[in-house]
N, C-alpha and C positions, 0 to 999 in steps of 0.2 A: 225368497228373493232378498238379497242384501240391500239395505237402504243406504244410498250414498249420502255423505254429509253435504250440507250446503256450503257454499263458499264462505259465508259468514262464520259457520261453525269451524271450518278449516283455519280461517284466519285467526279466530279466537284461540283455537287449540295451539296453532303454531306460535302465535304471539305469546300465549301463556307459557309454553315450553321454552321458547327462546328467552324469555325474561326469567323464568323460574330457575332454569339450570345454571346460568351464570351467577345469579344472586346466591344460589345455594353454595356453589363452589367458592364464591367470594367470601361468604359468611364463614364457611368451614376453615378456609385458609387463613382468614383474618383472626379467627379465634385461636387456631393453632399457633399463629405467629405471636399473638398477644400472650398466650400461655408460655411459649418459649422465651419470650422477652422477660416475663415476670420471673420465670424460674432462674434464668441466667442472672438477672439483677439480684435476686435474693441470695443466690449462691455466692456472688461477689461480695454482697453485704456480710454474709456469714463469715467468709474468709477474712474480710477486713476486721470484723468484730473479734474473731479468734486471734488474729495477729495483734490487735490492740490489747486484748486481754492478756496474751502472753507477755507483751512488752511491759504492761502495767505490773503484772506479777513479778517480773524480774526487777523492776524499779523498787517495788515494795520490799522484796527480799534483800536487794542490795543495801537498802537503808539499814536493815537490821544486821546484815553481814558486816557492815562497816562498824557498827557499834560493837559487835562481837569481836571483830578483829582488833579494834583498839583496846578492848579489855584484855584479850589474850596476849597482846604484845606489850602491855604495860609492865615496866620493871618492878613497881611496887607489888603488883598482883603476883608476879612470878616469885618474888622474894617471900611473900606471905605464904604461898602454897608450898614452896620448897621448905620453909621452916616448919610448917605443919607436918609435911611428910617426914622430916628429920626429927620429929618430936621436940622441936624447940618452940614450945607453945605454953610456957609457964603462965599460969593464971588466965589461960585462954585469951591472951592479948592478941595474938595473931588471928585467932578464930573470930574474935569480935570485930577486928578491923576488916577482915574479909567479908563478914556479914554486912558491915556498913557500906563497903564498896558495892556489894550486890544490891543493896537497897537503893543506893544512889542511881544505879542504872534503871531499876524498875520504876522509880518515881520520876525520873527526868525524861523518859522516852515513852511517848504515847503508843499504845497498842501492845507494849510489853507486859504480859500478864505475870511473868516471873522469870528468874534466872537461877540456874542450878549449877553448882560446881561439885564434881565427884573427884576426889583425890585419887592418887595412885593406889593407896591401900583401901579404897572403898568408902572413906568418910564423905559424907554428903552435907554440903552447905547450900542454902537456898534463900530466896526472898520471894514471898507470895504477895504481889501487889494488891490483889483483891482483899486479902486478909490483913495486909499491912504488917506482915509478921515474917520473922526469920526463924521462928522456932516451931510454928504449927501451921499445917496446910492440909487441906483435904485431898490435894492432888499431887503436890510437888514430890512426895516420896514414892509415887507410883511410876514416875517417868523412867523408862529404860531405853537408853540410846542403842540403836543397832550397832553391830560390830563394823568398825571401819578403821583403816590404818592411818590415813592422813587426809588433809583437805577438809571438806565440809559435807555433812550429811543432813538431809531433810526428811521429815516424816510427820505424820499427824493422824488425827482421828482416834487416838487411843485414850485421850484424857478429856473429861468434860466436867463442868460444874453447873449447878442450878443457881441462877442469880435473878432475883426479882420475878420468880416464877417461870423463868425461861431457861431452857437448856442451852449452854454455850460450849463450843468445842475449840480445842487449841491445836496449833501447829508448832513444830519444833525445828530449831536449827542448832546443830552441834558442831563443835570444833575442838581439836586436841590442843591442850595447853602444854607447850614445850619450853624447857629451860634453855634460854638463849646461850648459856655457857656450853651446853652440849645439845645440839639440835636433834640428836637421836634419842634424847632422854625425855620421855613423856612423863609429865608430873600430874596430869589430870585431864578431865574432859569438862568442857563448859557447854551447857545446854540453855538456849534462850527459848522461851515459850511465848508464842504470839497468839492473840485472839483471832480466830479465822474470820471474824466479822471485819477485821481491819482490811482484809483483801477486798471485800465487797464495798467498803467505803470508797475505794479507788476504781474498781471495775464496775462499769455500768452496762449490763447486757441490753441488747435491743428489745423493743417491745415484742412480746410473744415468745421470747427465747428463755430457756432455762439452762444455766451454766453449771457444770459440775467439774471438780478437780479430784482426780483419783490417784492413789498410790497403788500400783498394780490394778486390781479390779475393785478395790475398796474405795468408796467415796469418802474423802477426808475434808472437803470444803464445799459448801453450797449455800446459796441464799435460803434454800429450804432446809432448815436444820434437821427435820425429821428424816431426811434422806442420808445424813452422815452416818458412817459405819456400815451402810448397806452396800451390796454388790451393784455395780453399774448396770448389770444385766436386768436388775429389777425395775429400772426406769421404764415407764410406759412409753412405747415407741409408736403407738397408733397415731396416725395423722400428724406425723412429725418428720421434718428434715433433720438429719444428724450430720454434724461435722466434728472432727476431732483433730488435735494437734499435740505433739509431744513437746514438753518444756525441757530444753537441753540442760539448763542449770540444775534442776531438781530431779529430773527423771520422772516427774509426774505427767499425767495426761489431762488435757482439758477437753471436755465434751460440751457441745452446744446442741440442745434439743429445741428445735424451733417449730411451733405449731403451724400447720398448713390450713387450718380451718378458715382463717380469714381469706386466704387466696382462693380456696375452693368456693367460698361464698361469692367472691368477686367474679370468678370464672362462670359460676352458675348463673349469677345475675346477668352478666354480659351475654351468655348464651341464650337466656330467656328473652332478653331485650331484642337480640338479633332475631330470634325465632319469631317473636310477636311482630316485629317490624316487617319481616319477610312475608308473613301471612297477610298482614294488612296490605302490603304492596301487591301481593298476588290477587287479592280481592279487587283492588282498584284496577289492576291491569285487565282482569277478566271482564270488567264493565266497559273499560275504554276500548274502542275499536279503531281500526284502520289508521286514521291520521295520528291518533295518540300513541300507537304502537311504535312507529318508526323512531321518534325522538327518544322514547324510553330505551329501545334496544341500542341505539347509538350511544346513549349515555352509559349503559351497562358495559358496552364494549370498551368505552373510554376508561371506566373504572377498573375493569379487568386488566387492561394494558398498564394502567398506573400501578396496580397492585403487583404485577409481575416485575415492573421496574423497581418497586420498593423491595421485593424479595431478593433481588440481586444486588441490593445495596444503594440504590438511588433514592435518597431521602429528600431530594429537592423537587420531586415530581409533585405537581398540584393539578387537580381536575377543575376545569373552568365551570363556574356555576351558570345555570340557565334558569332564570326566574320564571320562564314559561312552563317549566316542568312541574309536576305535582310536588307538594310540600315534602312528602316523604323522601322523594329522590333528592331534593335539595338538602334535606337533613343528612342523608347518607353521604352526599358529596362533601358537605361541611365537616361531618364527623371524620370522613376519610382524610381530608386535608389536615385537620387538627391532629389526627392519629399519626400521620406521616411526620409532621413537625415534631411532635412529642417523642415518637420512636427514634427519629433521627438524633434528637438531643441526647436521649439515653445512650444510644449506640456510640455517639461521638465522645461521651464521657469515658466509656469503656475503652475506646480506641486511643484516647489521647496519650495514655502512658505508653502504649505499644508503638505509636508513631514516634514519640520522643526517643524510645529505645532504638528503633530502626534508624532514625536519623543519626544517632550517635554511632551505631555500627557502620553506617555508610561513610560517615566522616573518617572513622578509623580505617576502613578499607581504602579510601582515597589517599589517606596519609601514608599507606604502605606501598604506594606505587613508586614515588620518586626517591625515597631513602636509599633503595638499592643502588641507584645511579650515583647518589651523593656519596655513599660509602666507598664505591669503587673509585670515584674521582678523587676523594680525599686520600685514599690509599695510594693512588698514583702520585699525587702531590707529595705525599710523605716520602715515597721512595726517591722522588726527584730531589727533595730537600736533603735526604741522607747522602745522595750521590754528590751534592754540592757541599757537604759537611755543614749544612745549616741546621744544627741540632736543636736550636731554640725554636726555629720554625717547625721542625719535625714534631717537637713536643706539643706545640700549639695545635698542629693539625690532628695529632693523635687525641688530644684532649677534646677538640671539637667533635671528632668522630664518636668518642665515648659519650659526649653530651647528647648528640643526636640519637644514638642507640637508646640511651636511658630515657629520654623524653618521649620517644615514639613507641617503644615496646610496652604494651599493656598500659595505656594511659589511664590514670585514675586509680591504679592499684595501690595497695599499701606496701611500704618498705620499712626496714628498720631505720632508726634515726642515724645509726652509724653509716648505713649505706647512703642515706640522703646527704649527710655531711660530707662524705667522700666525694659525691657528685658536685656539691656546692664548691668544694675546694678547686676542682677543675674549672668550674664556671667562673669563679673569681679570678683564677689565674689568667684566663683570657681577657676578662674585663679590665684587669690591671693595665693591659697594654694600651687601653683607651685613655687612661688618665695621665695627666702631665705631672702629677705629684705621686709620691710613694703611697701605697695602700697597705695598711696593716689590718689583719682580720684576727680577732680573738674568739676562740670557741670555748665556752664555759658550760660543759655538759657532763654530768656525773656518769661514771662508767655504768652504773646500774640502769641508767635511762637509755643507753645506746641500743638496747635490745627492744625497746618499745617501738611501736609501729605508727607511722603517719602516712598520709597520702602523698604520692609523688608530686614534686614541683610545687608544694604548698608554700615554701619559703622564698622561692626564686623571684616572684614579682617584687617582693619588698627589697631584696638585694639589688635588683635591677633599677628600681626607683631611686634608691640611695645613690647608686653609682652614676646614673644618667642625669638625675635632677639635683640631688642633695650635694654632690661633689662638683657640680658643673661650675667652672671658673674659680674653683678654690685654689689658693696659693700655698696653703700650709699642707703638711702631710695629712692624709685621709685615714680615718679609723672606723672600723666596723666591729661590733661585738654581738655575738649570738649566745644567748643564755637560756637554758632550759631547767625547770624545776617542777616537781610534783606539788600540786595544791589539792589535797584530798583526792578526789577521783578525776581531776583534770590536770592536763599538762599545760604549764604556763611558759610560753615562749616569748622572749623579748629580743628585738632586733634594734640596736641603737647605733646611730652614726653621729659624727661630729660635723655634718654638713650644714646646709643653710637652716636657719631657724624659721619655722613655719609661722606666718602671721596668724592672728586669732581667727580671721574669717576663713582661711584655708583649713585651719585646724577644726573649726566648727563643721565645715562641709565634709571633712574626712570622717568625722564621728557621727554624721547624720546618715542613717541607713537609707533614706529616701533620695539622697543626692545621686544624680545621674552624671557620670563623667564622660568626657569625650574619648576616653580610651587610653590616654598616655600613661596613666597611673595604674591601670588594671584593677582598680578597686571594685568595680562592678563584678568582674570575673571572680575575684577572690571571695567576695561575699556570697555569690551564687554557689561556688564550689563548697564553701563552708556549710551553707544551708543544705546542699545536696548530700554531702558526706556525713554531717554530724547533726543536722536538724537544730533543736534547741540546745544541744550540748556544746555549742561553740559561740565565741564572742570575740570581738576585735575592737580595740580603741587606740587612739594615737595621742601622744603628748609631745610637747616641744618646749625647750627653754634655752636661754642664752648659754653658749659654751657647750651645749650637749647636742644640738641639732634636733633630729626627729627620732622618737622612740615608738616602736610598734609593740603593743601588747596583744598577744594572741592566746586565747584559751580554747583548747579542744579536749574532747573526751580522751582520757588516757587508755591506750590499748596495749596491753602487755604482749610482747612477742614470745616465741618459743624460747626455752632455756638454751643459752649458748648461741643464739642467733646473732649474726652480724650483718 
């Protein structure tokens, strides 16, 4: 005969199951959520590390490319190599001068292990910085540049030396040396050799990560010197996350191998803690009867509901604490509340950039609603003006329509300087009508610079400020000058007017990055756009003096456009 359970046994069993099942589900879902958050966070960190490593690599190589470019375009260097090729080198005068030039580059630039010049007929001149010699080297004569027609070629991992008991490997950058009198005439090849350790002095991989740079499948640079010249497939992949990215400048690949052992230990510890906590709570619940069961079950239900809200993205949910409940339940509630806050903060950081992008896209969509009406209206006004033979008004309406189209279409994109200047001419033409005095605008931009690219509407706020504020109430003719020149790898733009002279306090505020304006000068907007577009590669300052008015100096990163672009 089957023995029925007592009411107490049934209550204990039901109470135990009612508590155990939700807590188990809560534990598993929480652990899965924590692991997912950790994985996504680490994945984002790895992407950021790889992006930063790629940018740093480009910056390091750009420094040496600038040195190499200056050497290859130096008139004296070209004359020396041409004379050597034409056998005009009596008493080795030209050869000795060329060796001195090579030694100057090696001694003046940190990280340059040596520089080699191979003439058209195969003669080799070099300077070995480590040996401080232009006549003997244990590696310079072994360098062989890959075949290439023009531009720049990068390679590495083929040459090494032993220094202070340690093996050191080199990377190379090569460029053709061309006679400027005949650009199709190659007179030699220049190879700059860089210590691969110079890259790791700038790149700082995250804790637990191993970074490798490969040419094809061969490792050419790594903080672990023993791995250089090995195939990337030989790297131990056990318990590691792997991320890779191609470097467009060099064609090299960057690999990041990040150890997962620390995360596995964290997840294991959390799982063990949760498991032990659950077992302890089950023991307590099995002892507590009737009156103790109901509050516990209610609190578990509350926790489960809060967890579900958290899973759908509600990170503001908090579970109210009850001091009459057992300590373990209070600890779970406190831990859950803390976890919700911390998880919400982590998710918010990830979402911040997405939200900003969506806001920008929404603003762009909103800005596309009314322009169609404006274009049609302006076109109607234009035809009315033509019917009345008001050709000047027709030109102004047409210019205004062009200005609207230019400013609204793809805001924030880059355009050629020639295109931007053409738009500014139409803008100034309309602004002239507001002035009571004649306005003369002078454009001083070299033809070679007009194909370079800048962001749209970057200069317009400065012209608007000069016309609306600098020329306000002026009795004499007004003058604006826009000048652009290259300064190393930056574009130097000056905008000068003969308007009002800025007093020292205004000038100080203009040059203070922390000054917040009321909006009429647009300085806040300009500084934010410069920071967004160019980061640290941009700067702006103002100067003013009697008889000159206000001069704006704008420095931005020079971005060369496609050949023939207007």
